[in-house]
C-alpha positions in Angstrom: 253.5 37.0 87.1 254.0 33.4 88.4 257.4 31.6 88.2 257.8 28.3 86.3 260.3 25.5 86.5 260.7 23.0 83.7 262.4 19.7 84.2 263.3 17.8 81.0 263.9 14.1 80.5 265.1 12.5 77.3 266.5 13.6 74.0 267.7 16.8 72.5 264.3 17.2 70.8 262.8 17.3 74.3 265.4 19.9 75.4 264.5 22.0 72.4 260.8 21.7 73.1 261.3 22.7 76.7 263.3 25.8 75.6 260.5 26.8 73.2 257.9 26.4 76.0 260.0 28.5 78.4 260.5 31.2 75.7 256.7 31.4 75.1 256.1 31.7 78.9 258.7 34.4 79.3 257.2 36.3 76.5 253.9 36.1 78.3 255.4 37.6 81.4 256.2 34.4 83.4 259.6 34.2 85.2 261.8 31.1 85.2 262.6 29.5 88.6 265.9 27.9 89.4 264.3 24.8 91.0 260.9 23.2 91.5 261.0 24.2 95.2 260.8 27.9 94.5 258.4 27.8 91.5 254.7 28.5 91.4 254.3 26.0 88.5 256.3 22.8 87.9 256.3 21.3 84.4 258.0 18.0 83.6 258.7 17.3 80.0 258.8 13.5 79.7 260.3 10.7 77.7 258.7 7.4 76.8 261.6 5.6 75.0 262.3 3.5 78.0 260.1 2.5 81.0 262.7 3.7 83.4 262.4 7.3 82.1 258.6 7.3 82.6 259.0 5.9 86.1 261.6 8.5 86.9 259.3 11.3 85.8 256.3 10.1 87.7 258.5 9.6 90.9 259.9 13.1 90.5 256.3 14.5 90.3 255.1 12.5 93.2 258.0 13.9 95.3 257.3 17.5 94.3 253.6 17.2 95.0 254.3 15.6 98.4 256.6 18.6 99.3 254.0 21.1 98.0 251.3 19.8 100.2 253.4 20.8 103.2 255.2 23.9 102.0 253.5 25.4 98.8 249.8 24.4 98.8 249.0 26.6 95.8 251.7 25.1 93.5 250.5 23.9 90.1 251.8 20.9 88.2 252.0 19.6 84.6 253.3 16.9 82.4 254.4 17.7 78.8 255.7 15.6 75.9 255.9 11.9 75.1 254.6 10.3 78.2 251.9 12.9 78.4 250.9 12.0 74.9 250.8 8.2 75.5 249.1 8.3 78.9 246.9 11.3 78.8 244.1 11.2 81.3 245.7 8.3 83.1 248.3 10.6 84.6 245.6 12.7 86.3 243.9 9.6 87.4 247.2 8.4 89.0 248.1 11.9 90.3 244.9 14.0 90.8 247.0 17.0 91.9 248.3 17.3 88.3 246.7 20.3 86.5 248.0 20.0 83.0 248.8 17.1 80.6 250.0 18.4 77.2 250.9 16.2 74.3 253.7 16.5 71.7 251.8 18.6 69.2 250.5 21.0 71.8 253.7 22.6 73.4 252.7 26.0 71.9 249.4 25.9 74.0 251.2 25.8 77.3 251.0 29.5 78.1 247.3 29.7 77.1 246.4 26.8 79.2 248.4 27.9 82.2 246.7 31.3 82.0 243.3 29.6 82.1 244.2 27.4 85.0 245.6 30.3 87.1 242.6 32.5 86.3 240.2 29.7 87.3 238.7 29.3 83.8 239.7 25.6 83.8 240.3 23.2 86.7 242.4 20.7 84.8 243.6 20.4 81.1 244.4 17.3 79.1 245.2 18.0 75.5 246.9 15.3 73.4 245.1 15.8 70.1 246.8 16.2 66.7 247.2 19.7 65.5 247.8 20.7 61.9 251.0 22.8 61.5 252.3 22.1 64.9 255.8 21.3 63.5 256.2 25.1 62.7 255.4 26.2 66.2 258.6 25.2 67.9 260.7 28.2 66.8 261.0 30.5 69.9 264.2 30.7 71.8 264.9 32.1 75.2 266.3 35.6 75.2 270.1 35.6 75.2 271.8 36.9 78.4 272.7 40.4 77.2 274.0 42.4 74.4 277.4 42.7 76.0 280.1 41.7 73.5 281.1 38.1 74.0 278.2 37.1 76.3 275.7 35.8 73.8 274.7 32.2 73.1 277.1 30.5 70.8 275.2 27.4 69.8 271.5 26.7 69.2 269.2 23.8 68.3 266.6 24.3 65.5 263.8 21.9 65.2 263.1 21.2 61.5 260.4 18.5 61.7 258.2 16.4 64.0 257.3 12.8 64.0 258.7 9.5 62.6 257.6 7.1 59.9 260.3 4.5 60.5 258.3 2.2 63.0 261.3 0.3 64.4 259.7 -2.6 66.3 261.2 -1.5 69.7 260.2 2.2 69.5 257.2 4.0 70.8 258.2 7.4 69.2 255.9 7.0 66.1 253.0 6.7 68.5 254.0 9.6 70.8 255.3 12.0 68.1 253.0 11.1 65.2 253.8 11.0 61.5 256.6 13.0 59.9 255.7 16.6 59.4 258.4 19.0 58.1 258.7 22.8 58.3 259.5 24.8 55.1 263.0 25.6 54.1 262.4 29.4 54.2 260.9 29.1 57.7 263.9 27.2 59.0 266.4 29.5 57.3 264.6 32.5 58.7 264.9 31.2 62.3 268.6 30.3 61.7 269.3 33.8 60.4 267.7 35.4 63.5 269.9 33.3 65.7 273.0 34.2 63.8 272.2 37.9 64.2 272.1 37.3 67.9 275.6 35.8 68.0 275.0 32.1 67.4 277.9 30.6 65.5 276.8 26.9 65.3 273.4 25.4 64.6 272.2 21.9 65.1 269.3 20.8 63.0 266.9 18.5 65.0 264.4 15.9 63.9 263.3 12.4 65.1 264.9 11.1 61.9 266.4 14.3 60.6 267.6 12.8 57.3 263.9 12.1 56.4 263.3 15.9 56.2 260.9 17.1 53.5 260.5 13.8 51.7 256.8 14.5 51.0 257.3 18.2 50.3 260.4 18.8 48.2 261.4 16.9 45.0 265.0 16.0 44.3 266.9 18.9 42.7 270.2 18.6 40.9 270.7 15.2 42.5 270.2 16.6 46.0 267.4 15.3 48.3 265.4 17.7 50.5 267.7 17.4 53.5 270.8 18.3 51.6 268.8 21.2 50.0 268.1 22.4 53.5 271.7 22.1 54.6 272.8 24.1 51.5 270.3 26.8 52.3 271.5 27.1 55.9 275.1 26.9 54.8 274.6 30.1 52.8 273.8 32.2 55.9 276.6 34.8 56.4 278.1 34.7 59.9 277.3 31.0 60.6 280.4 29.0 61.2 279.2 25.4 61.7 276.2 23.1 61.0 275.5 19.8 62.8 272.4 17.6 62.8 270.9 14.9 64.9 269.5 12.2 64.9 269.8 10.7 61.5 269.0 7.2 60.3 271.6 5.1 58.3 269.1 4.8 55.5 269.2 8.6 55.0 272.9 8.5 54.1 272.7 8.6 50.4 275.5 9.7 48.1 274.2 13.3 48.1 274.6 13.6 51.9 278.0 11.8 52.0 279.3 14.1 49.2 278.0 17.2 51.2 280.5 16.5 53.9 283.3 17.1 51.3 281.9 20.2 49.6 280.2 22.2 52.4 282.8 23.4 54.8 280.3 24.5 57.4 279.0 21.0 57.7 281.3 19.7 60.4 282.9 16.3 60.2 280.8 14.6 62.8 278.1 11.9 62.4 275.9 10.2 64.9 274.8 6.9 63.2 272.6 4.7 65.4 273.3 1.1 64.5 271.5 -0.7 67.4 272.9 -4.1 66.7 275.7 -5.8 64.7 273.6 -8.8 63.8 271.6 -8.9 60.6 268.9 -11.1 62.1 268.4 -8.7 65.0 268.5 -5.7 62.7 265.7 -7.3 60.6 263.6 -8.1 63.7 264.1 -4.4 64.7 262.9 -3.3 61.3 266.0 -1.1 60.8 266.1 -1.4 57.0 269.8 -1.9 56.5 272.3 -4.7 56.9 275.6 -4.8 58.8 277.4 -4.7 55.4 275.5 -1.6 54.2 276.1 0.1 57.5 279.9 -0.5 57.3 279.9 0.8 53.8 278.4 4.1 54.9 281.1 4.4 57.6 283.8 3.7 54.9 282.3 6.2 52.5 282.2 8.9 55.2 285.8 8.3 56.2 286.9 8.4 52.6 285.4 11.9 52.3 286.4 13.1 55.8 289.2 10.9 57.3 289.0 12.7 60.6 285.2 12.4 61.0 284.0 11.7 64.5 281.5 8.9 64.6 279.1 8.0 67.4 276.2 5.5 67.7 273.5 4.0 69.8 273.3 0.3 70.7 270.5 -1.8 72.3 271.5 -4.9 74.1 269.1 -7.7 75.2 266.6 -7.4 72.3 264.2 -10.4 72.5 265.9 -13.6 71.2 269.4 -12.1 71.0 271.9 -14.9 71.3 275.4 -14.7 72.7 276.7 -15.2 69.2 274.6 -12.3 67.9 275.7 -10.1 70.8 279.3 -11.0 69.9 278.5 -9.6 66.4 277.7 -6.3 68.0 281.0 -6.4 69.9 282.9 -7.1 66.7 281.1 -4.3 64.8 282.1 -1.9 67.6 285.8 -3.0 67.3 285.6 -2.8 63.5 284.2 0.8 63.4 286.1 2.0 66.5 283.5 4.6 67.5 284.6 7.8 69.2 281.6 7.4 71.5 278.5 5.2 71.8 275.4 5.2 74.0 274.5 1.7 75.2 270.9 1.0 76.2 269.3 -2.0 77.8 266.2 -3.2 75.8 263.0 -2.0 77.4 259.7 -3.4 76.2 257.2 -0.6 75.4 253.5 -1.3 75.4 251.9 -1.9 72.0 255.2 -2.0 70.2 255.8 -5.1 68.0 258.9 -6.2 69.9 257.0 -6.4 73.2 255.2 -9.5 72.0 258.3 -11.2 70.5 259.3 -14.6 72.1 262.7 -15.0 73.7 262.7 -12.2 76.3 266.1 -12.3 78.1 266.6 -12.3 81.9 267.6 -9.0 83.4 270.9 -10.4 84.6 271.9 -11.4 81.0 270.9 -7.9 79.7 272.8 -6.3 82.5 276.0 -8.4 81.9 275.9 -7.6 78.1 275.4 -3.9 78.8 278.4 -3.9 81.1 280.6 -5.7 78.5 279.6 -3.5 75.6 279.9 -0.3 77.7 283.4 -1.3 78.8 284.4 -1.9 75.2 283.0 1.4 74.1 285.0 3.2 76.8 288.2 1.4 75.9 287.9 2.2 72.2 286.9 5.8 73.0 290.0 6.3 75.2 292.1 5.1 72.3 290.4 7.5 69.8 290.8 10.4 72.2 294.4 9.6 73.1 295.4 10.2 69.5 294.7 13.9 69.9 297.4 14.4 72.6 300.1 16.6 71.2 298.0 17.9 68.3 296.5 21.2 67.5 292.8 21.3 67.1 290.2 24.0 66.1 287.5 24.7 68.6 284.5 26.9 68.8 284.5 28.3 72.4 281.0 27.9 74.0 281.6 29.4 77.4 282.7 28.4 80.9 283.3 24.7 81.5 280.2 22.9 83.0 282.4 21.1 85.5 284.9 23.9 86.3 283.6 27.4 85.8 287.2 28.8 86.2 288.1 27.2 82.9 286.4 27.5 79.5 285.3 24.9 77.0 284.8 24.5 73.3 284.1 21.8 70.8 286.1 20.5 67.9 284.5 20.1 64.5 284.5 16.3 65.1 282.5 16.9 68.4 285.2 16.5 71.1 284.8 18.7 74.2 288.0 20.6 74.9 288.6 22.4 78.3 291.3 25.1 78.4 292.4 28.1 80.5 290.3 30.8 78.9 288.1 33.8 79.6 285.0 35.5 78.5 286.9 37.2 75.7 287.2 33.8 74.1 283.4 33.0 74.0 282.2 32.6 70.4 285.7 32.5 69.0 287.0 29.9 66.6 290.5 29.2 67.8 293.3 26.7 67.9 294.4 24.9 71.0 297.2 22.4 71.8 295.9 19.2 73.4 298.0 18.2 76.4 296.1 15.4 78.0 292.9 13.3 77.9 290.1 12.8 80.5 286.9 10.7 80.2 285.7 11.8 76.8 287.2 15.2 77.3 290.4 16.8 75.9 292.5 19.3 78.0 294.5 21.9 76.2 296.2 25.3 76.1 295.7 28.0 73.5 297.8 27.4 70.4 300.4 29.8 68.9 300.8 27.8 65.7 298.5 27.2 62.7 295.8 24.5 62.5 297.0 21.0 61.9 294.1 18.7 62.5 290.3 19.1 63.1 
């Protein structure tokens, strides 16, 4: 059977979608290639959040097609995901060598369409239509390496929903992913149980706005909203050690979710809370649905329940009309919260989004300068937050060899800090204590501990 290489751009949802496509193809008999240069089929799973991501994906495909004309004339090409959804036929008009354009509700059709293309039943395929029930089709996982003790996958992502109803004025996701559609709790729990039987110890629940899960499908029960009901159901799985979720929306942090951090020990003390701006006026223009004061109250409530909670966020700098004083409010919010980590993005106008037509577009040089300033502050505060772990004992779940130094192993603390230590394959999948000795760039370096747990 042919070999396939999948290149993924964008968020963890995209990574999970690519894994599900790969698993479906492997089940059909396809093999996975290590690079695009040795593959019979090259698929690029795309992101549309920023224009730069789209341009990068198109450039990558142009490069691959150019090489194929000289070295692999029979190679096939396809775009998947958000950019495929938004551009559709335009991608084939721009790159006629592309054979497949598959939208965000059609990932499960990839094997079927590739079979047709290779058999000559179709010459090209563009499918970006809506499909009922597509949210329940992203559940396959790649086969784990082997049954040898200690060699199985330790962490896994589980998609619980598709789509977004938030309609932030800067965001194209509601147009590329569609309206919110949630899987059932039994279906999600079943997938999680299967993963745990294969050795998974930590599961991350994924959704465009994960805290919006099930709002149309499940009524409140005993004061718990649908998302907390789901967490409780997953929490009951024997053998599962940890639960994470991403990405939430601050509006989803009701009292039920905040209290869940205190009463559900498998729900780790880690929260990614995208704030985007520290200015109330900009937040209103963004249609974020909360104020600076409300956001800070959520942070305060979380830290009251879990003082050691790790908090990260997203910022957008250079939103249309953002003044220097409003940008200063973002800087002050960053200092007030003292994030463990933050992702800083330059505003990128997306076609047909409300913010693209707002007055007051900022020059690139101002956006770049603000990006550098905020990024520097984030790094400074992050170093301070990480430095406080030196000399402490932390609990980690060992995931496997370090991605940067395969001679060492790495794990993750409950509050989402990567820890590198001198370990071996026997440690994979273990929950263990290590002594932190020094700090790198958003990484802790440690030795195995010989004393009890002191801090998360």
